[in-house]
C-alpha positions in Angstrom: 102.8 104.6 63.4 99.6 104.6 65.4 96.7 102.8 63.7 93.0 103.4 64.5 90.2 100.9 65.7 86.9 102.5 65.2 84.8 99.3 66.1 84.1 97.6 69.4 83.7 94.3 67.6 87.3 94.4 66.8 89.5 91.4 68.0 91.9 93.4 69.8 89.1 95.1 71.6 87.1 92.0 72.5 90.5 90.3 73.7 91.4 93.3 76.0 88.1 93.3 77.4 87.9 89.4 78.0 91.3 89.8 80.0 88.9 91.1 83.0 88.3 87.4 83.7 91.2 85.2 85.3 90.1 82.1 83.1 90.7 84.3 80.1 94.0 85.7 81.4 95.3 82.1 81.9 94.0 80.8 78.6 95.8 83.5 76.8 98.9 84.2 78.9 98.1 87.5 78.8 97.1 90.8 81.3 96.3 94.4 81.2 98.5 97.1 82.6 96.3 100.3 82.9 97.3 104.0 83.6 100.3 106.2 82.7 102.8 105.8 85.5 102.2 101.8 85.3 102.5 101.6 81.5 105.6 103.9 81.9 107.2 101.3 84.1 106.2 98.6 82.1 107.7 100.2 79.0 111.1 100.5 80.8 111.0 96.8 81.9 111.9 93.8 80.1 108.5 92.3 80.0 107.0 91.5 76.6 104.1 93.7 75.4 101.6 92.5 73.2 99.9 95.8 72.2 98.6 99.0 73.5 95.4 101.0 73.2 95.2 104.6 73.7 93.1 107.5 73.3 93.4 111.3 72.4 93.5 111.9 76.0 97.0 110.5 76.0 98.3 111.9 72.9 97.3 115.4 74.1 99.7 115.6 76.8 103.5 115.7 76.8 103.9 112.8 79.3 101.8 110.7 77.1 103.7 111.6 73.9 106.9 110.7 75.6 105.4 107.2 76.8 104.3 106.6 73.2 107.9 107.2 71.9 109.1 104.5 74.4 106.8 102.2 73.3 107.3 102.7 69.8 111.1 102.3 70.4 110.0 99.0 71.5 108.3 98.2 68.3 105.1 98.1 70.3 101.8 98.0 68.2 99.6 101.0 69.3 96.1 101.6 68.5 93.9 104.8 69.0 90.4 104.1 69.9 87.5 106.5 71.0 86.7 107.2 74.7 83.5 105.0 74.2 85.5 102.0 72.9 88.3 102.5 75.6 85.7 102.4 78.5 84.8 98.9 77.3 88.3 97.8 78.2 89.2 100.1 81.0 89.0 98.7 84.7 89.1 102.3 86.2 86.4 104.7 86.9 88.4 107.5 85.6 90.8 106.2 82.7 94.1 107.8 81.8 93.8 106.9 78.0 96.4 104.0 78.1 96.2 100.3 78.5 99.0 97.7 77.5 98.2 94.0 76.8 101.2 92.4 78.3 102.5 88.6 78.4 102.3 87.1 81.7 105.5 85.5 82.9 105.6 81.8 84.1 108.4 81.4 86.2 109.8 78.1 87.9 111.2 78.5 91.5 114.8 79.2 91.2 118.3 77.9 92.4 119.1 80.4 95.3 122.9 81.6 94.9 123.2 83.6 98.0 123.2 82.8 101.6 120.9 85.6 102.9 118.1 85.3 100.2 114.7 86.7 101.2 111.4 85.3 99.9 107.9 86.3 100.7 105.2 83.8 100.6 101.6 84.5 100.3 99.4 81.5 101.6 95.8 82.2 100.6 95.8 86.0 100.6 92.7 86.8 98.6 92.5 90.6 98.8 94.0 92.2 95.4 95.0 95.3 97.6 96.8 93.3 100.0 98.6 91.0 97.7 99.6 94.3 95.6 100.9 96.1 98.7 102.9 93.0 99.6 104.6 92.9 96.3 105.4 96.5 96.5 107.0 96.1 99.9 108.9 93.3 98.9 110.3 95.2 96.1 111.0 98.0 98.4 113.0 96.0 100.9 114.9 94.2 98.1 113.6 90.8 98.5 114.6 88.1 96.0 111.1 87.0 95.1 107.6 86.7 96.0 105.9 83.2 96.0 102.1 82.9 95.6 100.9 79.7 96.7 97.9 77.9 94.5 95.0 79.2 96.5 96.2 82.7 96.7 94.7 85.7 94.4 95.8 85.8 90.8 98.8 88.0 90.6 97.6 89.4 87.2 94.1 90.5 88.4 94.0 94.2 87.4 93.7 95.5 90.9 96.7 93.5 91.9 98.9 94.8 89.2 97.8 98.4 90.0 98.3 98.0 93.6 101.9 96.9 93.2 102.4 100.3 91.5 104.9 98.8 89.1 106.8 96.7 91.6 105.4 93.6 89.7 107.9 94.5 86.8 110.8 94.7 89.5 110.6 91.8 91.7 110.4 88.0 90.4 106.9 86.7 91.3 106.3 82.9 91.3 102.6 82.0 91.2 100.5 78.8 91.4 103.1 77.1 93.6 102.2 74.2 95.6 102.9 73.5 99.4 105.1 70.5 98.5 107.1 72.6 95.8 107.5 75.4 98.4 108.8 72.9 101.1 111.2 71.3 98.5 112.5 74.9 97.5 113.2 76.0 101.2 115.0 72.6 102.2 117.0 72.7 98.8 118.2 76.2 99.4 118.5 76.0 103.1 116.2 78.8 103.9 114.3 78.9 107.1 110.7 78.8 106.7 108.8 81.5 109.1 105.1 81.6 109.4 103.3 84.7 110.9 101.0 83.2 113.5 99.6 83.4 117.0 100.8 80.5 118.5 102.3 79.5 122.0 105.7 78.7 120.4 105.9 81.8 118.3 108.6 84.3 119.1 108.3 88.1 118.4 109.2 89.1 115.0 112.2 91.3 116.5 113.7 88.2 118.3 114.0 86.2 115.0 117.3 85.9 113.4 116.7 87.4 109.8 120.2 87.7 108.9 120.2 84.1 107.2 118.3 83.1 104.1 114.4 83.1 105.0 111.1 82.5 103.5 108.3 84.5 105.3 104.8 83.3 105.0 101.9 85.6 105.2 98.5 83.6 105.6 94.9 84.3 104.5 93.1 87.5 105.9 90.5 85.3 107.6 92.2 82.1 108.5 95.9 82.7 108.8 98.4 80.3 107.5 97.4 76.9 106.4 97.8 74.0 108.7 100.1 72.1 106.4 102.6 75.0 106.7 102.0 75.6 110.4 103.1 72.1 111.1 106.7 72.6 109.5 107.4 76.3 110.0 108.8 78.1 112.7 106.2 80.8 114.1 106.6 84.5 114.6 104.2 87.1 115.6 104.0 91.0 115.8 103.1 92.0 119.5 100.1 94.3 119.9 99.3 96.0 123.2 95.9 98.1 122.4 92.4 96.6 121.8 92.9 95.6 117.9 92.4 92.0 117.5 94.7 91.8 114.5 96.7 93.7 111.7 96.0 93.9 107.9 98.2 91.2 106.4 99.8 93.9 104.0 100.7 96.1 107.1 101.9 92.8 108.7 104.2 92.2 105.8 105.5 95.7 105.9 106.3 95.3 109.7 108.1 92.2 109.3 110.1 92.8 106.3 111.4 96.1 107.6 112.6 94.2 110.7 114.6 92.2 108.1 116.1 95.5 106.9 116.9 96.7 110.4 118.7 93.7 111.2 120.6 93.3 107.7 121.3 96.9 107.2 121.3 98.9 110.5 122.2 96.4 113.1 
């Protein structure tokens, strides 16, 4: 059964709107997934859904009706609201009439069980689109996890979640990790730590041995990988032969990670 909410002062509406702020997301342990495709993937995942808000725009189409059935099969509480109330909580300029308020996942770094594990590390990546692209690419190549160090963007920010195109529900993401925790993790699990950096000791990415367990570090858009990690990590770089000074960090991640795929699957 779908209930109706008619007041913008309703507690659920106020909660969903408050989740636009990082401090409120962290306080509540909740975040928002918006849009039909993203919510379809959320419904098919094992992530916990607190409740959903929808409009007649969704109920009036077959795809929307199918999504509602999936959510109801999960005993998800659904509330229909007006377009005006929905606009109060929506993050997009052209909402698709569905928002899910979901529980964040706080995961500890795992014990690695395989010798060729692959982890992608974001060290200070700030742009939501870049972060989402990196998570999506990590999912595409079959990475075992994505690690966000403490000074990186909030993985549950709306733009990050939407940029992952649902991959956030597929690949484990470990956020708020300290440099010390990362170093202990790679040492304990015997992973090679490679940082993308222009350095006199760096080797081209295609000359690295990616067949063994690896954690690839991608740095901040402006400053690159932090000095603490550069001091202990191996260095790799992507050769460039034109006039461009650098590559977008999301693009760099794709290039390096697909070299991993080439070596592991097609060599």
